C-alpha positions in Angstrom: 18.7 17.5 -11.9 16.1 18.3 -9.3 13.3 15.8 -8.7 10.0 15.9 -6.7 8.1 12.8 -5.7 4.4 13.3 -5.2 3.8 9.7 -4.0 5.4 7.9 -1.1 6.1 4.7 -3.1 8.2 6.6 -5.6 10.1 8.2 -2.7 10.8 4.9 -1.1 12.1 3.4 -4.3 14.3 6.5 -5.0 15.9 5.9 -1.5 16.1 2.1 -2.1 18.1 2.7 -5.3 20.4 5.3 -3.5 19.2 8.2 -5.8 17.9 10.4 -3.0 20.6 13.1 -3.7 18.4 14.1 -6.7 15.2 14.4 -4.6 14.2 17.8 -3.3 10.5 17.7 -2.6 8.1 15.1 -1.2 4.6 14.7 0.2 3.6 14.8 3.9 3.0 11.0 3.8 6.4 10.0 2.5 8.5 7.5 4.6 11.3 8.4 6.9 14.0 9.6 6.4 12.5 11.6 3.5 10.3 13.6 5.8 13.4 14.7 7.8 15.6 15.4 4.9 13.3 16.8 2.1 10.8 19.6 1.8 7.1 18.7 2.0 5.5 20.1 -1.1 2.2 18.1 -1.1 -0.2 18.5 1.8 -3.8 17.4 2.6 -6.7 19.2 4.2 -7.2 16.2 6.5 -3.6 16.2 7.6 -3.2 15.9 11.4 -6.9 15.1 11.9 -8.4 11.9 13.0 -11.6 10.5 11.6 -13.3 7.1 11.7 -13.2 4.8 8.7 -16.8 5.7 7.9 -16.1 9.4 8.2 -13.1 9.2 5.9 -15.0 7.2 3.4 -17.8 9.8 3.4 -15.4 12.8 3.1 -13.5 11.3 0.2 -16.7 10.2 -1.6 -18.2 13.7 -1.2 -14.9 15.3 -2.5 -14.9 13.0 -5.5 -18.5 13.7 -6.3 -17.8 17.4 -6.2 -14.8 17.1 -8.4 -12.4 18.6 -5.9 -9.2 17.2 -4.4 -8.4 17.1 -0.7 -4.7 17.4 -1.6 -2.9 20.6 -2.5 0.6 21.7 -3.6 2.7 24.4 -1.8 3.2 26.4 -5.0 5.6 28.9 -3.4 7.8 26.1 -2.2 7.6 24.3 -5.6 8.6 27.5 -7.3 11.7 27.8 -5.1 12.7 24.2 -5.9 12.1 24.5 -9.7 12.1 20.8 -10.3 13.0 19.2 -13.6 10.9 16.1 -13.0 7.8 15.3 -10.8 6.6 11.8 -10.2 2.9 11.5 -9.8 0.2 8.9 -10.1 -3.3 8.1 -11.4 -4.1 4.8 -9.7 -6.2 6.4 -6.9 -7.1 10.1 -6.4 -8.3 9.2 -2.9 -4.9 7.9 -1.7 -2.6 10.5 -3.2 -2.6 13.6 -5.3 -3.2 12.8 -9.0 -1.6 14.0 -12.2 -4.5 16.4 -13.1 -4.2 18.2 -9.8 -0.4 18.3 -10.1 -0.6 19.7 -13.7 -2.9 22.5 -12.5 -0.3 23.5 -9.8 2.7 23.4 -12.1 1.0 25.3 -14.9 1.8 28.5 -12.9 5.6 27.8 -12.7 8.0 29.8 -14.7 10.0 26.6 -15.5 7.8 23.7 -16.6 8.9 20.3 -15.1 8.3 17.0 -16.8 5.4 15.1 -15.2 5.9 11.3 -15.1 2.8 9.4 -13.9 3.4 6.1 -12.2 0.2 4.0 -12.6 0.9 0.3 -11.9 -2.1 -2.1 -12.1 -0.4 -5.3 -11.1 2.8 -6.5 -9.4 4.9 -6.6 -12.5 3.9 -3.0 -13.2 5.1 -2.0 -9.8 8.5 -3.5 -10.5 8.6 -1.7 -13.9 8.0 1.7 -12.2 11.4 1.2 -10.6 12.9 1.1 -14.0 10.9 4.2 -15.1 12.1 6.1 -12.1 15.7 5.2 -12.4 15.8 5.8 -16.1 14.3 9.3 -15.6 17.1 10.0 -13.1 19.8 8.8 -15.5 20.6 5.6 -13.6 18.7 2.7 -15.2 21.2 0.1 -14.0 20.3 1.0 -10.4 16.8 -0.4 -11.0 18.0 -3.7 -12.4 20.3 -4.3 -9.4 17.5 -3.4 -7.1 14.9 -5.6 -8.8 17.3 -8.5 -9.0 17.7 -8.6 -5.2 13.9 -8.5 -4.8 13.4 -11.3 -7.3 15.7 -13.6 -5.4 13.5 -13.1 -2.3 10.2 -13.9 -4.1 11.8 -16.8 -6.0 12.9 -18.5 -2.8 9.3 -18.4 -1.5 7.9 -19.9 -4.6 10.6 -22.6 -4.7 9.8 -23.6 -1.1 6.1 -23.8 -1.8 6.6 -25.9 -4.9 9.1 -28.3 -3.3 6.6 -29.0 -0.6 3.6 -29.0 -3.0 1.7 -26.8 -0.6 -2.0 -26.2 -1.5 -3.2 -22.7 -1.9 -4.8 -21.2 1.2 -8.2 -19.6 0.7 -7.8 -16.1 2.0 -9.2 -12.6 2.0 -7.3 -9.3 2.4 -9.5 -6.3 3.3 -8.4 -2.8 2.2 -11.0 -1.1 4.3 -13.3 -2.0 7.2 -16.3 0.4 7.0 -17.5 -0.1 4.4 -15.6 -3.3 3.7 -13.5 -3.2 0.6 -11.8 -6.2 -1.0 -8.3 -5.9 -2.3 -7.3 -5.0 -5.9 -4.5 -4.0 -8.2 -1.2 -5.8 -7.2 -2.4 -7.3 -3.9 -4.0 -10.4 -5.3 -0.6 -11.1 -7.1 1.2 -10.7 -3.7 -1.2 -13.2 -2.2 -0.6 -15.7 -5.1 3.2 -15.4 -4.7 2.8 -16.1 -1.0 0.8 -19.3 -1.6 -2.7 -18.1 -1.3 -5.7 -17.3 -3.4 -8.3 -14.5 -2.8 -11.4 -15.2 -4.8 -13.1 -12.0 -3.6 -10.3 -9.8 -4.9 -10.1 -7.8 -8.1 -6.6 -8.5 -9.7 -5.3 -5.5 -11.7 -8.4 -3.4 -10.9 -9.8 -1.1 -8.2 -10.9 -2.5 -4.8 -14.6 -2.4 -4.4 -17.2 -2.5 -1.6 -17.9 -6.1 -0.7 -21.0 -7.3 1.1 -20.5 -9.0 4.5 -22.8 -11.8 3.4 -20.5 -12.6 0.5 -17.5 -12.8 2.9 -19.5 -15.1 5.2 -20.4 -17.4 2.2 -16.8 -17.4 1.0 -15.6 -18.3 4.5 -11.8 -17.6 4.2 -9.3 -19.8 5.9 -7.1 -16.7 6.6 -8.3 -13.1 6.9 -5.8 -10.3 6.7 -7.0 -6.8 7.6 -4.8 -3.9 6.3 -6.9 -0.7 5.7 -5.3 1.7 3.2 -3.4 4.4 5.1 -3.8 2.8 8.5 -0.9 1.5 10.6 -1.4 -1.4 13.0 -2.5 0.6 16.0 -5.0 2.6 14.1 -6.6 -0.5 12.6 -6.9 -2.2 16.0 -8.9 0.8 17.2 -11.7 -0.1 14.7 -11.4 -3.9 14.8 -14.8 -3.9 16.6 -16.5 -2.9 13.4 -15.9 -6.4 12.2 -15.9 -8.5 15.4 -19.4 -7.1 16.3 -20.9 -8.4 13.0 -23.3 -11.2 12.9 -21.6 -14.5 12.0 -18.2 -13.2 12.7 -17.5 -16.1 15.0 -18.6 -18.6 12.3 -15.8 -17.7 9.9 -13.2 -20.4 9.6 -10.4 -17.9 10.0 -11.9 -16.7 13.3 -12.5 -20.3 14.6 -8.9 -21.2 13.8 -7.4 -18.0 15.1 -6.1 -17.0 11.6 -7.2 -13.4 11.5 -4.4 -10.9 11.3 -4.1 -7.1 11.3 -1.2 -5.6 9.4 0.3 -2.3 8.4 -1.0 -0.8 5.2 2.4 0.0 3.7 3.1 -3.7 3.0 0.2 -3.8 0.6 -1.4 -0.4 -0.4 2.0 1.4 -0.6 3.2 0.1 -4.0 6.9 0.4 -3.5 8.6 -2.7 -5.0 10.5 -3.4 -1.7 7.6 -3.0 0.7 5.4 -5.2 -1.5 8.1 -7.9 -1.3 8.1 -7.4 2.4 4.3 -8.0 2.2 4.8 -11.2 0.3 7.2 -12.5 2.9 4.8 -11.7 5.7 1.8 -13.3 3.9 3.8 -16.5 3.2 4.5 -16.8 6.9 0.8 -16.2 7.8 -0.5 -18.7 5.1 2.2 -21.4 5.6 3.7 -21.0 9.1 5.2 -24.5 9.0 7.5 -23.4 6.1 8.1 -19.7 6.8 8.7 -17.4 9.8 7.8 -13.7 9.9 11.1 -11.9 9.3 12.3 -10.2 12.5 12.2 -6.8 10.9 8.5 -7.2 10.1 7.2 -8.7 13.3 6.1 -5.4 14.7 3.9 -4.7 11.6 1.4 -7.5 12.1 -0.6 -9.0 15.0 -2.9 -12.0 15.4 -6.3 -10.4 16.1 -7.2 -13.1 18.6 -4.2 -12.2 20.8 -5.2 -8.5 20.6 -8.8 -9.2 21.6 -7.7 -11.4 24.5 -5.3 -8.7 25.7 -8.0 -6.0 25.4 -10.5 -7.9 27.5 -8.1 -8.7 30.3 
């Protein structure tokens, strides 16, 4: 069997479940070591270019309005691979290539692969995609072993929160800074499992543009900034888009130095293992008296107050 993964989350789970020997093609955004070991079949016209948050939003909005995709398939390479299965997605045509675009590319192949869309809406759906992937690769038991280990990690957090009767923290997680987007799909469920509640979020649905005045009125105790597709350093470059806003200094999260910037792949990269990493990080941010940030995740998050202090010295 030959498999291609057209979304990084599926690639990560294939590696997590030790099934990468079946994987032949990936996208340009897939995690290491896939990029070193597998052929890059999916590319993007913005690849290697650097735009501001506002510019990226305008480019993708215009592309969507015109009915065209910024992603494309290397059809010659795909023909060489001749995959039996391709994993794709329909959650967001902005973040990754979608099933329709994939179908158009594979229609020209001599051998027609099976397209399997992975379209989770909530956290349980993400875990179920691991079963879908492993079953398609003939190794369903790999998924159950994988998910069992992840379940133990999330259960331990919930047990600790319950035993201490910890109140929920009023939080907000931003998926984009300009314009500001709230969080949606599985992220509100991550927040809940970490002992928080985000009343501005859209559980199980798309993230949407959220007015600054609404955020000021909501006044979160903890603010987590994790723009989709941005690693920590990239987000810090544009943190001024928020800190320069009127009433920024009045937010409770700012006053109490509880504003954090984090890598996107803990939240908007819906791999089961990375989302559990995100839950563990959030638990430590929301309830630092109970949890510490795991050592392996400490480089993926920074307190914004520390960054601002360092940048001004």
